[in-house]
C-alpha positions in Angstrom: 80.7 85.7 68.8 81.5 85.5 65.0 81.1 83.3 62.2 85.2 82.2 62.3 84.7 81.8 66.0 81.5 79.8 65.7 83.1 77.8 62.9 86.1 76.3 64.6 83.9 75.5 67.9 81.5 73.9 65.8 84.1 71.8 64.0 85.8 70.9 67.3 82.6 70.0 68.7 82.0 67.4 65.7 85.7 66.3 66.6 87.0 66.7 62.6 89.5 68.4 61.5 90.3 71.1 58.7 90.9 68.5 56.0 87.5 66.4 56.7 85.2 69.7 56.9 87.0 71.0 53.5 86.5 67.6 51.9 82.8 67.5 52.8 82.5 71.0 51.4 84.6 70.4 48.5 87.0 72.8 49.3 91.0 73.1 50.3 92.1 72.6 53.5 93.0 76.1 53.8 89.8 78.0 52.8 88.5 76.5 55.6 91.6 78.1 57.7 91.2 81.6 55.8 87.3 81.2 57.1 88.5 80.5 60.6 90.7 83.2 60.8 88.5 85.4 59.1 90.6 86.5 56.3 87.8 85.2 54.1 84.0 84.6 54.4 82.2 82.0 52.3 79.6 82.9 49.9 76.0 82.4 50.8 75.1 78.6 49.0 78.3 77.4 51.2 76.9 79.2 54.7 73.5 77.5 53.7 75.9 73.8 53.6 78.0 74.7 56.6 74.4 75.1 58.2 73.0 72.2 57.2 76.3 70.1 58.0 75.9 71.4 61.5 72.2 71.2 61.8 72.0 74.5 62.9 70.5 77.9 61.0 72.7 80.0 59.4 71.6 82.7 61.7 73.2 80.2 64.5 76.6 80.3 62.0 77.0 83.9 61.6 76.5 84.3 65.6 73.1 86.2 65.2 71.6 83.9 68.1 72.8 82.1 71.5 73.8 78.7 70.7 75.8 76.7 72.8 78.9 74.6 72.2 79.7 71.5 74.6 83.6 70.8 74.5 84.6 68.0 76.7 82.2 68.8 79.6 82.4 73.0 79.2 79.7 75.2 77.8 80.1 78.3 75.6 77.4 80.5 75.5 77.7 82.7 73.0 75.1 85.8 73.4 74.7 88.0 71.0 72.6 91.4 71.0 71.7 93.2 68.5 70.3 97.1 69.3 68.2 98.8 66.7 68.4 102.4 66.9 64.5 104.6 66.6 
């Protein structure tokens, strides 16, 4: 998966709305929305703050690692494979 999906799933797992996350991040709610729709991406410092808030690594947040989301008894496993050419 990717950042936009991970962010939305993490937010929903934590049972907070965009407004609550926006308040914590000191941004407008529409900014959270643009991140979750993939229209924009946060800067480096903001990615770190988001990762700290959700208690995950930036690699997890960006979808570079396997992470599990637990939503209403269901597990979503996002598996990312990176191919490195020789």
